[in-house]
N, C-alpha and C positions, 0 to 999 in steps of 0.2 A: 568417501573413496566415488569415484564419479566414473558409471560405464558410458559409453560412445558407441552405439551399434548403427550399423550399415550392413545395405546389400549389393553382391556385384554377380559378374558372369565368370571371372578368371580367375581359379584357383591355382593355379600354376603362378600368375602374377602376382597372388597376396603373399603366398610362401616366398618366393623370390623376395619380395620387398622386406618380408618378416625376417628373414637370414640374412641380408644383405649387410656388409659391413664397409663397403666403398664408398657408394654414395650416401648413404646413412650413417653420418658422422659419429652421432651419439648411440648407434648400436654397438654394444659391447658383449661376447660371449653371446650371443644367441644358442638357445637350445631349448626343448621341449621342457615341460615341468610336470604334464598332464596330457591324456589322450582318451578315446574312446574305449579303449581296452588295455590300456598300459602299455602294449606291445607294438606303440607304431613308431616308424623308420627313423631316427632323429638326425639330420644332417649336421645338427649342430656338435653331434656327438663321432664324428665317423672318419676315417680318411679319406674314403671317395664323397666329399660334399655333392657334387653334381649327381652322381648315381642315386644316390640314399634320396637328396629331394626328388628326381624323377619318382623312385619309388612312393614316396609317402605323398605325390599329389596323385599317382595313381591310385593307392589306397582310399585318397580321401574321394575321389571323384567316379569310385567303382560302383555306386548304387545312380549316381546321376545318370551314366551310359545307358546302366540297364532300365532306367526307367526312359530313358531319350529313345530308346527301342521302339519302345510300346506308347511312344507320344505322351508320357505323364510327368517329365521334367519340367519342372519350373524354369523361366526363361533366364532369371537372377536367381541361380542356385548358391549363389555363398554366402553366406552369412558369417559377418567380420562384428566381433564385439572386443575392444579395448576396455581394461578397466587399471584406474590409476589410482594412486595411493597420495594423499594428503603432506604436502611438502616438509610438515613436521611429524608423518608417522613415521614409526621406526622402520627399516628397511625387513622387511618378509622373506623367511625362507624359500626355499624352492617345495618345500612340503606344505608351506600353509598356502601359498599360491594354487597350488595343485588344488588343496581343497576347496578354495573360494570358486576355481573356474569349476569344478564340479557343481556344485551348489547353483553357480550362476547358470549353467547349460539346462540342469533341472528344473530351474525354477522357469526359466525361460521356455521350456516346452522342445528345446533342442534335443536334448537328450533326458528324458524323465527319468527317476530314479527307480531303479529295476524293471526299466523298460530292456527289453532285449534287442527293439527292434527301433533304438534311438538312433538318431544321426550321426554320423562320423563327425569327429572333431577334435582338435589339438589346441594347446594352451603353448605357447611362445612366451618364453621373456629375454628380452635382449636388452635389459636395464634395471636398477634397482627398484625404480618404483615402479612399474605396471609391466602389464602382461597382455597378448593379444590371444582372443581365441579364434581359431579360424574352422569354419564347421562348411558341411554340404548339406543343405534342407530336405535331401530323400533319406526317406524312413529305411528299416531292412524290409519293410512290406512294400516297400515303392511307391508309399504315399509320400506328399509334402507335408513337413513338419506343420505343426498347428503353433506359430509363435505369435500371436497377434498381441498387441501391448506388452512385447518383450524388453520394450524400455522400462514401462513401470513395473511391469515384475520382477525384472533384474534389480531394479532401484529398490523397491522393497526389500529383497533380498539383501544387497549391500547393507542397508540402514540396521539390518539384524546383525550383518556380521562385524558392524564398525562396532557395536555394543562387544559383541563376544570376543572380539580382538582386542578391544580396548584401545581403536584408532579415533581418530578425529570424525567427526560426528556431523556431516554436511549437513544444511540446512537446505530442507528440502522444498519443492512447491507442490501447490494443487492443482496445477496445467490452467493457473489463470493469469498467470505472468504475460507482460506485451511480450512480444518476438524480440529478441535483439539483435542489433546489428548485425550482417555478415561480415568475415573478413575485408569482402571486396569493398562494402559501404565505407567502413574504417577507413581502409588504403584511401578511397576516392577523397573522403572527408581531408585526411591530411595532406594529398595533393592539392586540391583548393584552398589549403588553409583555416579549413573549420574546424571550432572546437570539438564538434558534435557532428554524426553522421546525417544526412537529411532525413533519416526515419523518426528519430529523436526530436528534431529540431519541430518536426511536423507534429508528432506527437503534442508537446508541449504548447505548442500553438494550437492546434485542433480544441485541447483542455480546454483553452484560456475561452475561446469561443464557445465553447458549452457553457461555460462559469457564466458569461455576459449575455447570452440570448434567452429569450423568452420563449420563442418557439422556432421552428424549424427556417422557417423564411430566413427569419433574423440570422440565425445562424450561417444558413448559407451565405447571405448579403455580409456578414461581418468578415467571413471567410474571403470573399470575392475582393474587398476593400485591401486586404491588406498588401503591403510591399514584399515581392519577392515569393509569394505564394500563388500556384495556378490551383483552379477549383473546378471539377468538372461534376456536373450532375447526371446521373446513369437513371434511365427510365426504362420499365417495361412496354412493350411493342402496344399495350394500352393506352399506354401514355402516363401512366401512374409512377411515381416514383421510387426506385429500384434501391438506390444508395447515392452515395458521393464517393469520389477519390480527389485527392490532394497530390501535388507537388511542387518541387521546390523550384525556382529558376536557375538554379547554380547546378541543377540534374541536366539543364538540356546543353547539349552540344548541337554541332554544326552538324545539320542535315539528319540529326537523330530526336525520336519522340522522347519528351521529359519523363522522367524517372516514378510511374504513378503510383499512389498508396490508396487502398481502400481504407476505408474507418476499421474494418475488422485487423486488415494486418498492420495496424500501427497499435492498436488494443483490443480485448475484447471486448471493452465496453464501451466502445467508441464505432460499432456498426452504425449504421442507420438506424435500424430498428430501436436499439439500446438506448441511442439519443434520443430517438424521438418519447420512447417513453418516458426519460428523467426531463423530459421539456414540458409532457405533458402532467407532471406534476408540479409545476412552479406554483407559489403560491401566491395568491395577491398584494402586488407591493403597497405599502403604505399611503393611503388618503387624507389628506387634510379634510374633517369635518365642519360644519359652520358650527361657530362658538368654541370649537377644541381645537389645539395644537396639534399640528401634523406629525405623527410618531417619528420620533428619531430612527431609521433604518440601520445605523451602528447601535443603538441601545438595544434594537430587537433583533439583530443577530447576534449580539455577546449572550443575551437572555436565550436565545435557541441552542448556542452552542452549550452554556452554561447547563442545561438541561441532559445533551446527549448522556455526559457519565451515569445519569439516573436511568435513561434507557435502556444502556447496555449491560445494567444488571436486571433487568427483565428477563421474560423467559421467550420474548417474540424475536426470533434470531432472524426475522426477514425486515423487521421493523429495523432495527438495532445495524443490519447490514446498507440499509435505507439512508439512514444517517449518518453511519460513514461516508459514504457516497457524496452526500451534500455538505459534510464538512471537507472532503476533498475537494470540492467546487469552490468553497470558501478559499480555500489556500492558492487554489489556480487563480481568484479573482485579485488575491491581495499586494500582487507587485503591481498592478496598475494602480492603486491607489496608495501605494506607500511612499515615503520619500527616496529618492536615487541612494542614499547610504546604505540601505537597509533592503534594496529590491535582490541582491543578487542571494544574502541566507534566503530569502523567503522565497525564491524562484527555487533555490536548491532543499529546501521543506517541501515546495508543492509537489516538486520530483520525487522525493525519496517517498512521501505517503501515497502518492499515487497506487503504488504498492498494496498497501493497506486498505485501499476503497475497494476491490472485490476478492470473493473468495467465491468457493464452491456453493454459497449461502444464495439465493437468490432474492434482490431485493426487493420489496413492496414501495416502491416510491412515493407513495401518496403520504408516507408517513412524515416524512420531511420537508413539506412544502413551505410550511413556515421559513425555515432557514433560507432553502432557496430564492423564495419572494424578499428576502429581508437585503440579500445579498445582491439579487436582480437594483434592488433601490436603491443601494449605498453606491454603484456603479454610474446610477440615474444621476447621484448629485457631487456638487462640488467637495474635494474632500479634505474633513477639516487639516486646519493648519499647524495647531497646537502637538498635536501627535497623540493626543489622550485616549481620542477614539480608539485609534489603532492600536496602543498600549492594553487598553481595557479588552478588546476582543484578542488579544495574543496571550493576554492572562488566562484566559478564559481557554484558550485555544491548547497551552501547554497541558490544561489538565485533562481534557478530551483526547490528546495523544495518549497519555498516561493510561487512561481508562481505554483505550483502544487496544494499548499492546496486551493489557489484562485479558480481554474479550478476547481475541486471536489468541494468545496463550494459552487458555482454557479449552480452545476448542483444536489444538496443535496445528496453526497455521503457521510455523515455521518463517516462512518468508515475510508473511505480514507482521509478526513481532518484530524480526531484523529492522525492515523498513519502518516501522512505527520510532523504534530505539532512534535510528540516523534521524528521522523528522525532529525528535524533539532536541537532538542537538542544535539545528539549526534555528529552529523556533528559540531558543531560548537566547541564542545569540542576538536573532533579531529583536527580541523582547527588549532585553538590557539596553539595546542600542535605544530603541524607541521607546522608552519609560523614562529614560535617564534626564531629560530634560522636563517633562509634565511633572515626575515626582520631583525634582528640584526646586519648581517653581512652588510647588506647595509648598514644600519644607520653610519654602522663604516666607508664607505668609504663618507662621506658624502663630497662634495666639498667645495672648498672656498667661503665664504660668498658673494664676488664678483658675483661668478657663483648662489650661491643661488639667490640675487636679482633678475639675469635675467631671472631664471626659475620661480620664485614667478610671475614675470610681463606675462610669457606664458601662467600661470595658470590659471590667472586673466583675459587674452583675449580669453582662448579656451574655459572653462567654469565659467562664469561671475555669474551665477546664486548662486554656490556652491562653487565659490570659496574661501570665507572665512571659509566653515568650514571643506575645504578640508586644507587649509593651518594650521590651530589649531587641525588636526587630529594629534595624538601622531605619528603616523608611516610616517607623511610628509618626515621626513628624509631620508626613504626607497624610497619614489616618485621622491625627488630630484636627489639622487643617479641613479636612472634609467635615468633621464632626461637626467643628466649629460653625463654618459657612453652611452645613444643613438645617444646624439650630438657629442660623438668624433667618434664614428663607421659611422658618415658621414649624421648621420638620421636629417630632420628638427623638432627637439622637439616641437614645437607648432602644427605643424600639424600631427604630429605622436599623442599626445595629444587630437588633435581634433579627431580623428580617433577613439582612445580608448574611446573616453569619447560620441562617437555617436553609439557605439557598442551596447549598451544598454545603458537606465536611470541607475541613480545611487542612484534611491530613495529608495532601497531595502537594498542597502550595508550597513553594520554597521558603518562598516568604508570605505570610498571614497576612501583614499588615498591609502589604501590597493586596493582596486578593482582597480583604475589607474595602479597603480605599477607594478601587475601582467599580465595587458591586454598593457600594452608597454612595458614589459619584452619580451611578447611572439611576438608581432610586430616588436620589432626591432633585434629579430633574424633572420629576414628576409632580403633577400638583399637590399642594399642600393639601390634606383631609381636614374635612372639617370639623369642629367640635363633636357635632353627632357620628360621625364615623370613629373619631378617636374613643368615643364612650363606649361606642358599640366594640372596637378592639378589644379595650380595655375588659370587657363583659367576657368577650369571646376568650381572651388569655386565660381570665380566673374560673371558668370553667372546667370540671374534670374531663379528659380526652374523652370524646364518646359520646358526650352530650350533646341532644339537639339543639339545633341554634332556635333562639327568642325570638318570637315574630318584631320585637323592637328593634331588632338590630337589621335594617334594609340589605340587602344584596347587593345593592350599588355601593354601598359604604364601604361592605366588606372586600369590595371588588377593588378600591380605590387604591388600599394598602398590602395588596398583595403582591406578590412578585409579577414581574411582566410576562404576562404567558399571552399567545395569541388565540382567538377563541377554538383555533381549529389544530393547536397542538395540544393534546392531551396528555397528559404523566400515563406514564406505562409502568 
């Protein structure tokens, strides 16, 4: 059940509309179902409609006129609330609607329960699925009603009513959602042949620019160079930057100013201060060091994404919120790096997850600087041609979205949970397309049966609980190929397999063989550990848990075979 609340100046005009059946063709049998005292005149149940309507308006306005003589009446003295049931709900009786109306006016402060000085109000029903409450805001003691945050209090009461009456339970938000386009904006987009209103198109453009920029100067520069986008930086009188605003060129008409949107009008997290806080938390981008290969930013981004589910089960909600925001930026950047065939699905996934990146929990963005730095580095390098890196990242991203849905669900973030579920649908579709060719190529390089039998034994020893599921997986041939190639490169395949399995549980993976194949592909790209490092690792694995590390195992040797983790990103 949804409430829509507004204020006005004309009591007679509102009552005339509610009882009209001539102009409003969908109004049938308008009548009162409840009123402030249960005895208000009902124009819908009388022979003299005009006179009764005039009496009803006079009764509602009585206290307003008294307060006006004392100079106390509010200018907008009319309170109007419509309550609409879902299309799947049963038709409620007049008595049920009357009870709902009384509870709503009590909850909002219009007519508190057992308050003889509550405002005068009536509930009008002129359709099966909704009612209108018309009230005047002056109380019996001639004070103005205290109805601040009436939409929120009404919404909370309606959530309780839905459960008690067995009605459809609306997914409710926490007031952190982006503002929806107005009807006028939607109509204008249709007239211009646009698939989305300017507000939504600009929101996606700005979010992509944030994902690509490393600082505010670069953010403004990126927006300025985009075709069809107007950008203007707003300054304080002192010269300091106050904010920014953007407009779409197609909203500019002859002789008129373009329709500008500030960042906060596009979304709560796109205001100038919020963007600046996020960009200040961008981590250093991978750089090459003498004698060492430059880290692969795709591998670093995938490793950072794989750690997010572990962060989400921790106790630091602000850090978790920061990781979700950074992951949303990664999704915003992916369409710039993907093949044309899957860009549409990736854009839909990024658009859907946008709602899951925000909640009432304030993010501490410095926790997620590793992923942000890796994403910026990805954008500054040529995209891999074979699609393997993208498929690898999307495989990890699916598990992140599943974990995000659970995290939001535990905190009763209903809209964010629904957004995560929508994201999952588009990400899985994009992943299936991106992974098809790389997996097929790997499967074609399947080693001889003797090698397959040996690697099957490695699988049974490394992941005994899921060995059968993995060996029966349609993508098991791809995993076998990755194991064989890792062994040929000098890695210990069994140890590498254990390491890949230990990075995160495989319970959420649709295809454990795929997930292990991508993890091992990334791990096997690292330098082959030396004999001394392998010996240290064997001794470490043989020690009981919690035993101190022996001095003979150098720290750098253990780091060589540990899961890739930038030094700034600590496990939480």
